[in-house]
C-alpha positions in Angstrom: 0.0 0.0 0.0 3.1 2.3 0.0 2.3 3.1 -3.7 -0.8 5.1 -2.7 -0.1 8.7 -2.0 -2.5 11.1 -0.3 -3.7 13.8 -2.6 -4.8 17.2 -1.3 -6.2 19.7 -3.9 -7.7 23.1 -3.1 -8.0 21.9 0.5 -9.8 18.7 -0.3 -8.6 15.2 0.0 -9.0 13.4 -3.3 -8.5 9.8 -4.3 -4.9 8.6 -3.8 -2.6 9.2 -6.7 -5.0 11.6 -8.5 -3.2 13.1 -11.5 -3.5 16.9 -10.6 -2.1 18.2 -13.9 -4.7 16.1 -15.8 -7.4 17.5 -13.5 -6.3 21.1 -14.2 -6.0 20.4 -18.0 -9.8 20.1 -18.2 -10.1 16.4 -18.9 -13.4 16.2 -17.0 -15.0 19.0 -18.9 -14.1 17.4 -22.3 -15.5 14.1 -21.1 -19.1 15.1 -20.3 -22.1 14.6 -22.6 -25.4 16.4 -22.5 -27.3 13.1 -21.8 -25.1 11.9 -19.0 -26.6 11.4 -15.5 -24.1 12.0 -12.7 -24.8 11.0 -9.2 -22.7 13.3 -7.0 -22.2 13.4 -3.3 -19.9 12.9 -0.3 -18.9 9.2 0.3 -21.4 7.3 2.5 -24.2 9.7 1.6 -26.4 7.2 -0.4 -24.8 7.5 -3.8 -24.8 3.7 -4.3 -28.4 3.5 -3.3 -29.3 6.2 -5.8 -27.4 4.4 -8.5 -29.3 1.2 -7.7 -32.6 3.0 -8.0 -31.7 4.7 -11.3 -30.6 1.4 -12.8 -33.9 -0.2 -11.8 -36.0 2.7 -13.2 -33.9 3.2 -16.4 -32.2 -0.1 -17.4 -30.9 1.4 -20.6 -28.4 3.6 -18.7 -24.9 2.4 -19.7 -22.5 1.2 -17.1 -19.8 -1.5 -16.9 -20.7 -5.2 -16.2 -18.7 -6.6 -13.3 -19.6 -10.2 -12.8 -23.4 -10.1 -12.2 -23.4 -6.5 -11.1 -23.6 -3.2 -13.1 -20.9 -0.8 -12.0 -21.1 2.9 -13.1 -17.8 4.5 -14.0 -16.6 7.2 -11.7 -15.3 10.6 -12.8 -12.3 10.0 -10.4 -11.3 7.0 -12.7 -10.3 9.5 -15.4 -7.7 11.1 -13.1 -6.1 8.0 -11.4 -2.4 7.6 -12.2 -2.4 4.4 -14.3 1.0 3.3 -12.9 -0.6 2.5 -9.5 -3.0 0.0 -11.1 -0.1 -2.4 -11.8 -0.5 -5.4 -14.0 -3.6 -6.8 -12.2 -6.4 -7.5 -14.6 -9.7 -8.3 -12.7 -12.8 -7.2 -14.6 -13.3 -3.9 -12.7 -9.7 -2.8 -13.2 -9.9 -3.8 -16.8 -13.0 -1.5 -17.1 -11.2 1.3 -15.3 -8.2 1.1 -17.6 -10.4 0.9 -20.7 -12.4 3.9 -19.4 -9.1 5.9 -19.0 -7.9 5.2 -22.5 -11.2 5.6 -24.2 -13.8 7.5 -22.1 -16.3 7.1 -25.0 -16.3 3.3 -24.4 -19.7 3.6 -22.7 -22.5 4.5 -25.0 -25.1 7.2 -24.2 -27.0 7.7 -22.0 -24.3 7.1 -19.3 -24.8 6.8 -15.6 -21.7 8.1 -13.8 -20.8 8.3 -10.1 -18.6 10.9 -8.4 -17.5 12.0 -5.0 -15.7 15.2 -6.1 -16.4 18.2 -3.9 -18.2 21.1 -5.7 -15.1 23.1 -6.0 -13.4 20.4 -8.1 -16.5 19.1 -9.9 -16.5 20.1 -13.6 -18.6 23.2 -14.0 -19.1 22.3 -17.7 -21.7 19.8 -16.4 -23.9 22.6 -15.3 -23.5 24.6 -18.5 -24.0 21.7 -21.0 -27.2 20.4 -19.5 -25.7 17.2 -18.0 -28.1 15.9 -15.4 -26.5 16.0 -11.9 -28.2 14.4 -8.9 -26.5 15.8 -5.8 -27.0 13.9 -2.6 -26.7 15.8 0.6 -27.0 14.3 4.1 -26.6 15.6 7.6 -22.8 15.3 8.2 -23.5 13.7 11.5 -25.0 10.7 9.6 -22.0 10.4 7.2 -18.9 10.9 9.4 -17.2 7.8 10.6 -14.7 7.8 13.4 -11.6 5.7 13.0 -9.5 4.7 15.9 
């Protein structure tokens, strides 16, 4: 686990080994489509539950298959430094690597998940008409205490 490095950007902790120059180059803005649906929120706020509900209501939303489960790609995947993924090739990592090299691999309409804070979230989503479902919860319900 030494290969994972903590990443702080604009005062926010992002996923380990986030490629900051890639983030600042506008990769996320170029990636978004008008018919995308992004489920956005702080971790442990109900994002996965919302994804499940959307997949039940709209089975034509495009995501990755991971065994018997449907896994939506995450915006954070576009910014992970590929060198930390190593040579492992389970289906989910294969999907992540494919998503990085060809973000258009998923057809429209796409269901996408994200835990980016608002300050980092691509503002282009709000300008292009991309649908963003933001999940907010009382912080007291979300915070976990580790020992």
